[in-house]
N, C-alpha and C positions, 0 to 999 in steps of 0.2 A: 283313670289310672290303671298300673298294672301294678299286680304285687310280687312281692320278693321270698324267697324262701333259701336263705343261707346256712350252710353248715358254718360254726364257730372259725374253724379252720381252712373252708374253702377258700376255691381262688375267685376269679371274678365271676361277678355274677351273670348268669347266661341274658336273660332280659332286664331293662334298666327297670328302676323303682319310680319313674315316672314316664309321661307320654310328654313331657311338657315339649314345644318349639325351643330351635337353635336361642332365638329371642330371650325366652324367661329362663333359659338354661344360662345362658350368657350374664343374665344380670342376677339370678342365684350365686355364680362362682364369686361376682363381684362384690356381692353383698355378704356372702360368708367370709372371703379374705376379708373384707373392711369390716367385719365383726372381729376376725380374731387379730387384725391391726390395732384397733380401737383398745379390747381390752388387753391386750400386752404394755401399749404403748403410753394409753391414758389412762389406766385404770390401773394398770403395775400386776396385772393377774398372773399368775402363774402360768406356764405356755402351755402346759397339760389342760388344765383347765378352759383357756381359751381356746383350745384346738376342738375340745370336746363339745363347746357351747356351738364355736362356729361349723364343726359339721352339722350339729342339729339345725341350724340356721340355715346350712346350706341346703337342707331338705325342705326343712317348710317354705321356703322363697322358689324351690324349684317346683313345689307343690305335689312332693310327695306325701305319703302315710308317715306319723312320724314312727308309727311300728316298725317300718320297711327301713327308715333310715337308722334309726336304733341298730336294728339288726346288723346294716351293711357297716356302721361304725364298729359295733362289737365285733365283727367277723375279720375286719382290718385290723384291729387291734392286736386279735389275738393271732390273727397269721403273721403280723411282723413281729411280734414279741417272742413267738414260737422259730420264727428263722435266724430272727438276730439276738435275742435275749442271751442264750449262752455264752455268744461270741464277745459281747459286751461286759459278760462280767469276767469271763477268763482274761482278755485285755487288761479289765481293771485290777485285778489279781497280780496279773505279771509286771505291770506298771508299778503296783505298790512292792512288789519286792524288788526292783528295781531301784525305786526311791532307799526304800528301809534299809535296806542294804548295806546302799552304799555305790552301788553299782555305776549307778548316775554320774556320782561324783568321780567314781574312778574312771569312767569314760573321759570325762571334762577334763581330768588333772590331766590325762596323758596326753591328749591331744594337745593341750595347752603349754605342757614342758617341750613340745616337738614344733610348737608352732612359731617363725618368725614375726616380728612386728607385722613385716608385710604383708603377711601370709594371715594374722589375725583374722581379718572377718571371711575368708573363705572356711577357717577354722570352726567358727561360730556356726556356720551353716552345715558343716558335718555333724559337730553334735548334736545340732537341733533336730536334723533329720535322722539322725540313730534314734536318739532318743526320745523323739517325734512318732515314732513308729508305732509303741506300743503304749502311749499314753495320750490322755485327753487334752486339748488345747490347752486348757485353764491348770491341770495339771502340770506340764510343760513349762509352762511361764512361770509357776512357782519353782519349780526346779533350777530353771535356769537362772532367773532374775539374779541372784546372789554371785552368779558366776560373771554373766555381763556385767555386773555393778563393780565389782572387784578388780576384772580385766580392765574396766574401762578408767577405775581409779589408780589401779598401780601402774599399769602403761601410759597414762595421761592422753588416751583416746576421748575423741567426743562420744559423747554416749550412743548416738547415732550410728556412728561407724561399726560400733560391735553389734547396738541391740537391734537394729534392723536385720542384717543376715540372720540372728538368733528367731526373730519373730517369723521371720519369711520360710525359713524351712520347718516350724512349729506349723506356721500355715497352710502350708502345700500340703505336707503329712494329712492334716484335718481334712483338709476338702476334697483330696485326690485320692489317697490311698487306705484300701481297705487294712486294718478291720477297724477302721473309724467308723464310727456310727452313720454318718452322711453315706458315703460310699456303702455300705454294706446293703443298707434300705435300700439305695438306687436299684444295686444289682440285684437284689430280691425281686423288688418291683417290675422290671423290663428284663428280667430273666438273663442277665448277661452271666456270661462266665468269669467266675473271680478272678483265675488264674491270668486270664487273658486281660481283664482289668484293670490287674498288678501289672501284667508286665508293662501294658501299653501307658498306664501312671507313671511308672518310673520314667518312661522315655519322656512325657510331658514333662513330668515334675523336676527334673533334671536342669534344661536352659530354664526353666520358668525360676527355679528358685534361685538361677546365679542372676538373672538381669532383675528380679526383685530385691535382691538382697544384698551381695558385695557391691554389684555394679547401682543399686540405685541410693546405696546407703551414702557414697559420695555426694550426692546432693545432697541428701536429707542433712547432712552432717554439717554443710554451709546453708540450709534453712534453718535448722535448729540447730544451733552450736551450745547444747548446754554439760554442764559435768555431771559425774553422777551424784544420787543425792546420798547424803550421808546420812541420812535417819531411814531410807530404805534399804542397806543393808543388812539382811536378815542372817539368820545362823543356820548354818550350812545342813541338813538332814544327818550325813553321816560323822557329823564332830563327837560323837559321844562312842562310837564304835571303837573298838582295841583294833581288828582286821576289815577288811573289805576284800570284795572277792577279785578275781584278776582281770584284766583289759582284755584278754582275750576270750574268755571264759565268759564275761558279760556280752561282748559284742557277737558272740556265737549265740548265745541264748535270745539275745532281742532278733535276729536276726533270721535264728530258726525256722521259725512258723513261714517269712516270706518264702524262704529257701526253697520248702516243701513246697508251696504252692505254687511256685514256680517251676520246680521239677514237674508237677504234676501238669502242669500247662503245655509245658515243652513235649512230655511225651505223648500228651493226649492229641497234639498237633503232627509229629513226626510218626509216630506210630498208628495212630486213629485206628484202632480195630478192638472193640471193648472186648472181645476174648482172648486177645493177649494177655500173659498171665503178670507181664510187666506191668502195664494199664492198669490191670485191674489193682495192684497194690498200690502203684501210686495214687490211682482214685481214692484211693482207701487214706494214705497217710498224708495226702495233699487237701482233702477236706478241710475247709475252714477251723471246723469243730476239732479235729482230729490234733489240725498243724498249732492249733493255740493250744489245745490240752496236751500235749506233748511239750510243746512251751513251757509250759507253766510249772509240768511235773520235774522237769531236767534243771528248770529256775529254783525248785526246791531246796536243789541241792548245790547247784554251780554259783546261786547267789546266795540264798539264805543260811544255808550248813556253811556256806564258804566264811560267810559274815561271823560266823559263830552262834546264831541264831538256835534256841534251844525248840524242840517239839512243842511246846508251848507255846513260845514265840512265834512260831512260823504259821501255830493256826490261829494266832490273835491277828497277824497281818493280813492273812488271807481274811478272818472275820470281819477288819477294819476296811478293806479294799470295795468291799461289797455294799457297804449302808451309803456311800458318797454317790453310786451310780444309780438308785432310785428315782431318783429327779430324771436323770439323762432317760432312763429306759422307759417311763411312762411318758414322757416327750414324745420318744420314738412311736411306742405306742401308738398314743393319739395322733401322731400325724400317719402314721399307718391306718388309722381307723377314719381320720380327713381324705386320705387318698384314696380309701374303698370308697367314701358315700362320694368321690367325684367320679368315680368309676362306673358305678352302679345308678347314677343317676343320668349316666349318658355323656356326661362334660368331654370324657377322651374321645369318644367319637365325633362329636361337634366339633373338638380340634383336628381330628384328623381331615373332614369333612370343608373343614377352612383352609388348612395346610395344603390343600390339592388345590386350590387356585390362588395359594400364594405362590411368589417365586423365592422363598424364605428355604434355605434347607434346612433340614429337619433339626441337624446340629446345632445350627443357628438358633433358631427356634427355642430350643430348650433350654439354651443360655441365656434369652432374653426374657422366658418365664423365669429362670431363675433368678436372675438379677432383679425383675422387680419384688417378687418376693423378698428375696434378702434386704432389697432399701426400705420395703412396707415394715417387716416385721423385726429386723435386726439379727433374724437366728438362721446361720447356716445350714443347720441341719433341720428347721421347717422347710425353707426354701428348697433342700435337696429333697426333702420327702413328699412336700407338695408339686414341686415341676416334675417329679420322676411319676407322680401319679396322672398327671394332666395328659403328658407326652406319652406314656404306658403305650397306648396304642400305634403310636410309630413304629414300635419297636419290632410289632407284628413282622415275619418275613424278612428280618436283617437277618445278617451273617453274625458270626461270635464277635469278630472285628468293629464292625458297624454298631453293635449294640454297646459293646465297652466303650469306643468315644462316645455315644451317647450319654452314658454312666459321667464320661471325665468332663463333657462340653456343662452338663448340670453341677457339675461338682465345682467347676471354675466360675458361672454364675453365682452361686453361692458364697461367693467370697466377693463379690464386688463390693466397694465402697464400704466398708464398716463406718457408721456414725452413731448418733448419739443413744440409738435405740438398741445398742450391740451392749452385751455385759461385757465384752473384749476391748472395746473401747476404753472403757474406763477402767480396765482392769490394767489396761498399759500407761493409761493418762496417769494413774496414781503411783503405781511402781516407778515411772522414769520422772515423775517430779514436771510432768508439762501440764499447760493448760491447753481449754480444749484446741484453740487454733494451733498452737506446736502439735496437738496431737492428729488434727486434720491433715497438716501438711507435709505427715511422716507415716503415720500406722494407718489410714485411710487410705492415703495414696499410696502405698505400696498392695494394700489387699487390692487396689483397682489394676494395680500394675499386676497381680499374680491373676486376676481373673482374665485380664484381656489376653495377656502373652497366654495363658493357657488356653483361652479360645483358638487362638491365631496358629499354635502347634497342635491342637486335635483337629482343625481345617486342614490343615498341612498333610498331617498323616492321612487324614479321609481320604486325599488324592491321590496317595501311594497305596493304600489298603483297598 
């Protein structure tokens, strides 16, 4: 056995924590993932604890010293939280400002007022995609459900004709577009360029959300033709506000970090000179931290102050936005610890050696690994983090476009067939008043379409790029 010495924020280990052969490592990986799956599904243990225990189990099964395994896990956790923790926090603050100020409702009401009955499913995709940019999936659902139910009821629409496009918009943003936690962690793990990933993610997201949203909703509405449940129409967040921020100001604030990051990516490609003054400026303002921080600061005025919030109310809003993300942050951190344990055990190298003898492209391999973990754990974030750790060695020597597509392939795989072990499955089921079978026919099939269409477009892009 070889020993390991890693700094808490160090990158990948120089040497593996175990000298186990590929067969033992393969068994160790399956056993570690099985422990995580069993703890999450059978014993309903929180994903943070399950990932922590599964990481230690992986090291034990691989024959590594427990102390070295602990070092690997804590190093990975620290590195992951250090790289994406602030970004997740800033995204949560922006999302809370958007919700509490009535900005989200303003976007919804403005678009719906201009949408015809024929274009309503397309309007719901647009609303969900814009709102879904800075919000976690669960928060986006809570914000959009009242709108979906009200539109379906007042317009006499099938609930699925309106609901599926909205869910598709949210889900695609969650799986493919940073600054959501899964894509951010995958970008960090694979060393991808965030701006390039964001740009290519948008290219993949547009056709994917169209096919899984408005197009599929036609069939979903025939399979499950149900009205909006009366008892599930909740109060909208901004009903107690005297005024709300304007539509243009709200949309501009939400899109600001995306625009800044895309500008950085564009300048990097066009100028491609680190000593150029313009590139130096865009490298700073287009970095994820500065882009999101800028949007939050702007949002305090364009959203919070515009809604009449006092300084105390703004402080309270920011404070309340941070508490709910503690669980997400710890899951992401533990996922990073699991990823680092996989890498330090030599699993990534094992995958690399095996893949050299396979005719499966790296993008498809990454997608299949993410699909397997998603089906087992039910968590898109866990699937993304774990798959990124497993295929990280494949990214070595890849160009920025190839690495970005690898991130998107993992993201697409992480959305495959949500079922009973996914919290999102039950959230959609209860809000829409469906039984399990109806939820599988609509929500689960929609998630699968997103995943399959997503990887198809990623593979098509890889032929061009």
